[in-house]
VMD Tcl script that draws the C-alpha trace (Angstrom):
set ca {
  {-13.92 -22.89 -26.24}
  {-12.89 -19.29 -27.02}
  {-10.96 -18.60 -30.23}
  {-9.42 -15.32 -31.37}
  {-8.89 -14.84 -35.11}
  {-6.63 -12.02 -36.34}
  {-6.88 -11.80 -40.14}
  {-6.98 -8.63 -42.26}
  {-8.65 -10.26 -45.29}
  {-12.21 -9.79 -44.08}
  {-13.87 -12.40 -46.28}
  {-11.35 -14.98 -45.15}
  {-11.73 -13.88 -41.55}
  {-15.51 -14.35 -41.74}
  {-15.05 -17.75 -43.37}
  {-12.64 -18.85 -40.62}
  {-15.03 -17.60 -37.96}
  {-17.89 -19.58 -39.48}
  {-15.77 -22.75 -39.53}
  {-15.13 -22.30 -35.80}
  {-18.73 -21.42 -34.99}
  {-19.92 -24.56 -36.77}
  {-17.95 -26.46 -34.14}
  {-19.70 -24.49 -31.38}
  {-16.59 -22.44 -30.59}
  {-16.99 -18.84 -29.46}
  {-15.08 -16.52 -31.79}
  {-13.77 -12.95 -31.68}
  {-12.48 -11.33 -34.89}
  {-9.89 -8.57 -35.25}
  {-8.32 -7.22 -38.43}
  {-4.87 -5.96 -37.45}
  {-1.95 -7.03 -35.29}
  {-2.25 -4.32 -32.65}
  {-5.85 -5.30 -31.89}
  {-4.82 -8.96 -32.02}
  {-2.21 -8.37 -29.33}
  {-4.63 -6.33 -27.22}
  {-7.32 -9.03 -27.32}
  {-4.91 -11.94 -26.85}
  {-3.32 -10.34 -23.79}
  {-6.66 -10.60 -21.98}
  {-5.94 -14.28 -21.31}
  {-9.49 -15.33 -22.14}
  {-8.75 -17.37 -25.28}
  {-8.02 -21.08 -25.62}
  {-6.21 -20.50 -28.92}
  {-5.28 -17.68 -31.29}
  {-5.33 -18.01 -35.09}
  {-2.98 -15.31 -36.29}
  {-2.15 -14.21 -39.84}
  {1.50 -13.27 -40.34}
  {0.99 -10.32 -42.72}
  {-1.17 -7.99 -40.64}
  {-1.31 -4.18 -40.65}
  {0.01 -2.16 -37.69}
  {1.91 -5.14 -36.25}
  {2.82 -8.38 -38.00}
  {2.10 -11.82 -36.59}
  {5.73 -12.47 -35.63}
  {5.79 -9.34 -33.47}
  {2.44 -10.20 -31.86}
  {3.63 -13.66 -30.82}
  {6.93 -12.31 -29.53}
  {5.15 -9.69 -27.40}
  {2.76 -12.32 -26.01}
  {5.59 -14.61 -24.95}
  {7.59 -11.73 -23.46}
  {4.54 -11.02 -21.30}
  {4.49 -14.73 -20.26}
  {1.16 -15.22 -22.03}
  {1.19 -18.91 -23.06}
  {-2.03 -18.97 -25.11}
  {-1.47 -21.41 -28.04}
  {-0.91 -19.57 -31.33}
  {-1.43 -20.94 -34.85}
  {0.24 -18.75 -37.48}
  {-1.28 -18.48 -40.96}
  {0.72 -17.38 -43.99}
  {0.66 -17.48 -47.77}
  {4.44 -17.99 -47.77}
  {5.88 -21.50 -47.64}
  {9.49 -20.52 -46.99}
  {11.25 -22.62 -44.35}
  {12.93 -19.48 -42.96}
  {9.52 -17.91 -42.28}
  {8.33 -21.02 -40.46}
  {11.47 -21.12 -38.35}
  {11.11 -17.42 -37.53}
  {7.50 -17.91 -36.44}
  {8.31 -20.86 -34.20}
  {11.34 -19.08 -32.75}
  {9.11 -16.13 -31.86}
  {6.97 -18.48 -29.78}
  {4.22 -19.72 -32.13}
  {3.01 -23.26 -31.47}
  {2.17 -24.24 -35.05}
  {2.25 -22.92 -38.61}
  {-0.27 -23.41 -41.43}
  {0.33 -22.38 -45.04}
  {-2.52 -21.00 -47.18}
  {-4.50 -22.41 -48.85}
  {-5.63 -25.07 -46.37}
  {-8.73 -27.18 -45.83}
  {-11.20 -26.53 -43.00}
  {-10.53 -30.05 -41.76}
  {-6.80 -29.39 -41.41}
  {-7.39 -26.08 -39.66}
  {-9.73 -27.69 -37.13}
  {-7.31 -30.56 -36.55}
  {-4.48 -28.10 -35.86}
  {-6.64 -26.12 -33.41}
  {-7.71 -29.30 -31.59}
  {-4.08 -30.38 -31.32}
  {-3.05 -27.00 -29.91}
  {-5.74 -26.98 -27.25}
  {-4.97 -30.57 -26.25}
  {-1.33 -29.59 -25.75}
  {-2.10 -26.41 -23.88}
  {-1.36 -27.99 -20.54}
  {2.18 -28.63 -21.79}
  {2.93 -25.03 -22.64}
  {1.37 -23.25 -19.65}
  {3.99 -22.63 -16.96}
  {3.50 -24.50 -13.68}
  {4.83 -21.56 -11.65}
  {3.77 -17.93 -12.03}
  {5.36 -15.05 -10.15}
  {4.53 -11.42 -9.53}
  {6.63 -9.25 -7.20}
  {7.16 -11.43 -4.07}
  {4.26 -13.82 -4.79}
  {4.68 -17.26 -6.34}
  {1.70 -19.30 -7.54}
  {2.33 -23.05 -7.86}
  {-0.39 -24.24 -10.22}
  {-0.09 -28.01 -9.83}
  {0.00 -27.76 -6.03}
  {-2.68 -25.08 -5.74}
  {-0.40 -23.14 -3.40}
  {0.39 -19.44 -3.05}
  {3.77 -18.58 -1.52}
  {5.48 -15.45 -0.26}
  {8.91 -15.91 1.27}
  {8.77 -18.75 3.79}
  {4.99 -18.70 4.13}
  {2.50 -20.48 1.89}
  {-1.23 -21.09 1.78}
  {-3.44 -23.38 -0.24}
  {-6.10 -21.72 -2.36}
  {-9.33 -23.00 -3.87}
  {-9.61 -23.98 -7.52}
  {-11.62 -20.85 -8.39}
  {-9.15 -18.61 -6.56}
  {-6.29 -20.29 -8.43}
  {-7.97 -19.76 -11.79}
  {-8.63 -16.08 -11.03}
  {-5.07 -15.52 -9.85}
  {-3.64 -17.38 -12.83}
  {-5.40 -14.94 -15.17}
  {-4.31 -11.88 -13.17}
  {-0.69 -13.03 -12.86}
  {-0.49 -13.91 -16.55}
  {-1.53 -10.35 -17.44}
  {-0.36 -8.28 -14.45}
  {-0.25 -4.88 -16.13}
  {-3.68 -5.15 -17.73}
  {-7.16 -4.75 -16.31}
  {-9.19 -7.97 -16.41}
  {-12.93 -7.40 -16.45}
  {-15.40 -9.25 -14.24}
  {-17.05 -10.55 -17.41}
  {-13.76 -12.14 -18.52}
  {-13.25 -13.75 -15.11}
  {-16.78 -15.16 -15.10}
  {-16.38 -16.50 -18.62}
  {-12.97 -18.10 -18.01}
  {-13.42 -19.33 -14.43}
  {-17.10 -20.21 -14.14}
  {-18.13 -20.45 -17.81}
  {-20.39 -18.21 -19.87}
  {-23.38 -20.49 -19.20}
  {-23.00 -20.36 -15.41}
  {-25.13 -18.40 -12.96}
  {-22.11 -16.60 -11.51}
  {-22.56 -12.85 -11.09}
  {-20.38 -9.86 -10.26}
  {-20.75 -10.40 -6.51}
  {-19.41 -13.95 -6.93}
  {-16.21 -12.53 -8.41}
  {-16.05 -9.84 -5.72}
  {-16.27 -12.47 -2.97}
  {-13.38 -14.48 -4.41}
  {-11.28 -11.34 -4.88}
  {-11.91 -10.57 -1.20}
  {-10.73 -14.09 -0.22}
  {-7.54 -13.60 -2.24}
  {-6.85 -10.21 -0.67}
  {-7.11 -11.79 2.80}
  {-4.62 -14.46 1.80}
  {-2.24 -11.81 0.42}
  {-2.49 -10.07 3.82}
  {-1.87 -13.33 5.70}
  {1.24 -13.99 3.62}
  {2.49 -10.44 4.11}
  {2.79 -10.03 0.34}
  {3.86 -6.75 -1.18}
  {1.04 -7.18 -3.71}
  {-2.51 -5.92 -3.90}
  {-5.46 -6.44 -6.23}
  {-6.42 -3.03 -7.57}
  {-10.04 -2.38 -8.44}
  {-10.50 -0.27 -11.55}
  {-13.96 1.19 -11.01}
  {-16.55 -0.12 -13.49}
  {-13.78 -1.95 -15.34}
  {-12.22 -4.83 -13.43}
  {-9.06 -5.83 -11.58}
  {-5.31 -5.95 -11.95}
  {-2.37 -6.74 -9.69}
  {-0.26 -3.97 -8.24}
  {3.04 -4.03 -6.40}
  {2.77 -1.90 -3.29}
  {5.33 0.78 -2.60}
  {7.48 0.00 0.42}
  {8.11 2.73 2.95}
  {11.71 4.01 2.81}
}
mol new
graphics top color blue
foreach p $ca { graphics top sphere $p radius 0.5 }
foreach p [lrange $ca 0 end-1] q [lrange $ca 1 end] { graphics top cylinder $p $q radius 0.2 }
display resetview
């Protein structure tokens, strides 16, 4: 499981990371809100542990921006303040849970486990981009009156791209999230599945393409229609 921790108190951040690593979680650490938003928008994390009082962008703003971008990654807010108004503000911004400092490692881990168990409840069943609609539970891709079923791997790739349509998603991220970091999948495996998706876009007549950013990765693009 991949966890992102955004905490500007570096000693606390390292301590939180060690707690997660002891549970065999993979952890990325950032120390300000802007980096937290940038990392979280990648779509590669199973949960985000986010301090409220961060430099450059506070935790409330980070969560709000994530939800505005239809990124449904579960977020646990951390704060030293125990004011009810702050908790309400955090939850209204789109956070999934709220933990007041100080807290025990056991409580933190329990909250993270609860968030990841509930993730299926917060992820939208339908994703859209331009004239494409992805129905997650049905494994179907639709454009207008036409639809086509897609494989599980294609669905997982497209779910990541449609959740972060304006951002480049690297091949490494796709391999990690779709096949798993311990798999034998390679770049050409991703390329083959991207090719399958492009053919299905063409079949559907979708006004959407998958742009290749050379040596970086992929992102969705809405094609310009001829006047």
